[in-house]
KOLMARFI-35787 format. One line per field, with one value per residue: residue number from 0; residue in one letter; x, y, z of N, C-alpha, C in turn. Coordinates in steps of 0.05 Angstrom, whole numbers, plus 5000, padded with zeros to 4 digits. Atoms other than C-alpha are relative to their C-alpha. Example, Ala and Ser with C-alpha at 12.3 -4.5 7.8 and 13.67 -1.06 7.14 Angstrom:
KOLMARFI-35787
n c(0 | 1)
res c(A | S)
n_east c(5018 | 4984)
n_north c(4976 | 4976)
n_up c(5000 | 4999)
ca_east c(5246 | 5273)
ca_north c(4910 | 4979)
ca_up c(5156 | 5143)
c_east c(5018 | 4985)
c_north c(5024 | 5022)
c_up c(5000 | 5014)
This chain:
KOLMARFI-35787
n c(0 | 1 | 2 | 3 | 4 | 5 | 6 | 7 | 8 | 9 | 10 | 11 | 12 | 13 | 14 | 15 | 16 | 17 | 18 | 19 | 20 | 21 | 22 | 23 | 24 | 25 | 26 | 27 | 28 | 29 | 30 | 31 | 32 | 33 | 34 | 35 | 36 | 37 | 38 | 39 | 40 | 41 | 42 | 43 | 44 | 45 | 46 | 47 | 48 | 49 | 50 | 51 | 52 | 53 | 54 | 55 | 56 | 57 | 58 | 59 | 60 | 61 | 62 | 63 | 64 | 65 | 66 | 67 | 68 | 69 | 70 | 71 | 72 | 73 | 74 | 75 | 76 | 77 | 78 | 79 | 80 | 81 | 82 | 83 | 84 | 85)
res c(X | X | X | X | X | X | X | X | X | X | X | X | X | X | X | X | X | X | X | X | X | X | X | X | X | X | X | X | X | X | X | X | X | X | X | X | X | X | X | X | X | X | X | X | X | X | X | X | X | X | X | X | X | X | X | X | X | X | X | X | X | X | X | X | X | X | X | X | X | X | X | X | X | X | X | X | X | X | X | X | X | X | X | X | X | X)
n_east c(4996 | 4971 | 4987 | 5004 | 5027 | 5000 | 4986 | 5018 | 5023 | 4991 | 4987 | 5012 | 4986 | 4997 | 4989 | 4987 | 4972 | 4979 | 4985 | 4973 | 4993 | 4992 | 4972 | 4994 | 5006 | 5029 | 5008 | 4991 | 5017 | 5027 | 4998 | 4998 | 5027 | 5015 | 4991 | 5010 | 5029 | 5013 | 5016 | 5013 | 4984 | 4973 | 4980 | 4993 | 4992 | 5009 | 4986 | 5002 | 4990 | 4995 | 5004 | 4994 | 5002 | 5025 | 5018 | 5012 | 5020 | 5024 | 5014 | 5012 | 5022 | 5021 | 5012 | 5011 | 5021 | 4992 | 4983 | 4979 | 4977 | 4982 | 4987 | 4983 | 4971 | 4989 | 5023 | 4994 | 5023 | 4995 | 5019 | 4994 | 5004 | 5015 | 5007 | 5019 | 5017 | 4990)
n_north c(4975 | 4995 | 5000 | 4975 | 5000 | 5019 | 4987 | 4979 | 5013 | 5014 | 4980 | 4995 | 4980 | 5008 | 4977 | 5009 | 4998 | 5006 | 4976 | 5007 | 4982 | 5012 | 4998 | 4981 | 5013 | 5001 | 4973 | 4993 | 5014 | 4987 | 4974 | 5007 | 5007 | 4975 | 4985 | 5012 | 5002 | 4983 | 4977 | 4985 | 4983 | 5013 | 4988 | 5017 | 4982 | 5012 | 4993 | 5021 | 4992 | 5023 | 4993 | 5022 | 4991 | 5010 | 4979 | 4988 | 5019 | 4998 | 4975 | 5004 | 5018 | 4985 | 4981 | 5014 | 5018 | 5027 | 5008 | 5019 | 4985 | 4999 | 5025 | 5009 | 4997 | 4980 | 4989 | 4985 | 4984 | 4992 | 4982 | 4999 | 4974 | 4998 | 4973 | 4987 | 4981 | 4972)
n_up c(4985 | 5000 | 4974 | 4987 | 4989 | 4978 | 4978 | 4990 | 4987 | 4976 | 4982 | 4974 | 4984 | 4972 | 4985 | 4975 | 5007 | 4980 | 4991 | 5009 | 5023 | 5025 | 5006 | 5021 | 5025 | 5003 | 5006 | 5027 | 5019 | 5000 | 5014 | 5029 | 5009 | 5001 | 5023 | 5025 | 5000 | 5020 | 4990 | 5022 | 5017 | 5003 | 4981 | 4978 | 4978 | 4974 | 4975 | 4980 | 4974 | 4983 | 4971 | 4981 | 4972 | 4988 | 4992 | 5024 | 5011 | 4983 | 5006 | 5026 | 4996 | 4987 | 5019 | 5023 | 4992 | 5008 | 4978 | 5008 | 5007 | 4977 | 4994 | 5022 | 4994 | 5018 | 5014 | 5024 | 5009 | 5027 | 5014 | 5028 | 5012 | 5024 | 5007 | 4982 | 5015 | 4999)
ca_east c(4620 | 4689 | 4738 | 4729 | 4654 | 4664 | 4713 | 4664 | 4606 | 4647 | 4674 | 4661 | 4680 | 4707 | 4720 | 4757 | 4830 | 4893 | 4929 | 4991 | 5026 | 5038 | 5108 | 5141 | 5133 | 5058 | 5049 | 5090 | 5047 | 4981 | 5006 | 5025 | 4955 | 4925 | 4968 | 4940 | 4867 | 4822 | 4788 | 4744 | 4775 | 4836 | 4869 | 4906 | 4911 | 4908 | 4928 | 4943 | 4951 | 4983 | 4962 | 4994 | 4987 | 4935 | 4908 | 4898 | 4863 | 4816 | 4801 | 4788 | 4743 | 4703 | 4693 | 4679 | 4630 | 4669 | 4695 | 4736 | 4783 | 4812 | 4830 | 4867 | 4942 | 4956 | 4903 | 4909 | 4863 | 4856 | 4825 | 4823 | 4830 | 4793 | 4764 | 4730 | 4670 | 4688)
ca_north c(8148 | 8182 | 8184 | 8258 | 8251 | 8189 | 8228 | 8286 | 8240 | 8204 | 8268 | 8276 | 8334 | 8316 | 8372 | 8333 | 8351 | 8328 | 8381 | 8369 | 8420 | 8405 | 8392 | 8443 | 8393 | 8386 | 8462 | 8470 | 8417 | 8450 | 8518 | 8486 | 8457 | 8525 | 8557 | 8510 | 8515 | 8542 | 8609 | 8655 | 8693 | 8646 | 8682 | 8640 | 8697 | 8673 | 8690 | 8639 | 8655 | 8602 | 8602 | 8558 | 8601 | 8568 | 8634 | 8663 | 8599 | 8605 | 8678 | 8659 | 8602 | 8651 | 8703 | 8652 | 8611 | 8549 | 8516 | 8463 | 8519 | 8522 | 8449 | 8445 | 8434 | 8480 | 8526 | 8550 | 8606 | 8617 | 8670 | 8661 | 8726 | 8748 | 8809 | 8856 | 8897 | 8968)
ca_up c(4921 | 4917 | 4975 | 4989 | 4998 | 5042 | 5085 | 5093 | 5110 | 5163 | 5195 | 5269 | 5314 | 5382 | 5432 | 5486 | 5486 | 5522 | 5563 | 5521 | 5476 | 5403 | 5378 | 5331 | 5275 | 5288 | 5289 | 5225 | 5190 | 5212 | 5187 | 5120 | 5115 | 5131 | 5077 | 5025 | 5045 | 4991 | 5001 | 4961 | 4904 | 4905 | 4964 | 5014 | 5064 | 5136 | 5207 | 5260 | 5334 | 5378 | 5451 | 5504 | 5566 | 5612 | 5639 | 5570 | 5547 | 5607 | 5590 | 5517 | 5539 | 5582 | 5527 | 5473 | 5513 | 5492 | 5556 | 5519 | 5497 | 5567 | 5568 | 5502 | 5508 | 5449 | 5422 | 5350 | 5329 | 5255 | 5212 | 5138 | 5101 | 5041 | 5010 | 5057 | 5032 | 5015)
c_east c(5031 | 5010 | 4995 | 4972 | 4998 | 5013 | 4982 | 4976 | 5007 | 5013 | 4984 | 5017 | 5000 | 5014 | 5009 | 5029 | 5018 | 5013 | 5029 | 5006 | 5008 | 5030 | 5003 | 4992 | 4970 | 4989 | 5007 | 4982 | 4972 | 5001 | 5002 | 4973 | 4983 | 5008 | 4988 | 4969 | 4987 | 4984 | 4988 | 5020 | 5029 | 5021 | 5005 | 5010 | 4989 | 5016 | 4996 | 5013 | 5003 | 4999 | 5006 | 4998 | 4973 | 4981 | 4987 | 4980 | 4974 | 4984 | 4986 | 4976 | 4976 | 4986 | 4987 | 4976 | 5005 | 5019 | 5023 | 5026 | 5021 | 5015 | 5018 | 5029 | 5012 | 4978 | 5011 | 4975 | 5006 | 4979 | 5009 | 4992 | 4983 | 4994 | 4979 | 4983 | 5011 | 4976)
c_north c(5004 | 5003 | 5026 | 5002 | 4980 | 5012 | 5021 | 4988 | 4986 | 5018 | 5002 | 5020 | 4992 | 5023 | 4991 | 4998 | 4991 | 5026 | 4995 | 5018 | 4984 | 5003 | 5022 | 4988 | 4999 | 5028 | 5008 | 4986 | 5013 | 5027 | 4995 | 4993 | 5025 | 5017 | 4990 | 4998 | 5020 | 5022 | 5014 | 5017 | 4991 | 5013 | 4980 | 5017 | 4988 | 5013 | 4977 | 5010 | 4974 | 5008 | 4975 | 5008 | 4992 | 5022 | 5014 | 4982 | 5001 | 5025 | 4997 | 4982 | 5016 | 5019 | 4987 | 4983 | 4971 | 4988 | 4981 | 5015 | 5001 | 4975 | 4989 | 5004 | 5022 | 5010 | 5016 | 5014 | 5009 | 5019 | 5000 | 5027 | 4999 | 5029 | 5011 | 5019 | 5028 | 5019)
c_up c(5001 | 5029 | 5015 | 5013 | 5024 | 5025 | 5014 | 5015 | 5026 | 5020 | 5026 | 5015 | 5029 | 5015 | 5028 | 4994 | 5023 | 5007 | 4993 | 4976 | 4975 | 4997 | 4978 | 4973 | 4995 | 4993 | 4972 | 4979 | 4999 | 4986 | 4970 | 4989 | 4997 | 4975 | 4974 | 4999 | 4981 | 5014 | 4976 | 4985 | 4998 | 5018 | 5022 | 5023 | 5026 | 5023 | 5019 | 5026 | 5016 | 5029 | 5017 | 5029 | 5012 | 5008 | 4976 | 4987 | 5017 | 4993 | 4972 | 5001 | 5011 | 4980 | 4976 | 5006 | 4992 | 5021 | 4993 | 4992 | 5023 | 5005 | 4978 | 5008 | 4984 | 4983 | 4976 | 4991 | 4972 | 4989 | 4971 | 4989 | 4975 | 4994 | 5019 | 4984 | 5003 | 5005)
């Protein structure tokens, strides 16, 4: 079994976050990863919104139905672009 498949099979999602903001270096690295993420039709179009305001995170948690959003130290919201139907 190759390493990529092993990594995917061992992946776990944990939604318990520290109330600690990311460093600029960490944010820059995550944005670089997002820029290189594959998408349909070979477009690497993306938008990333960085949220650190506690009240805004609470409001986003309420409307999303995802309570862990409020407890994250630094929330990054991403949207990968692509072709929209015409």
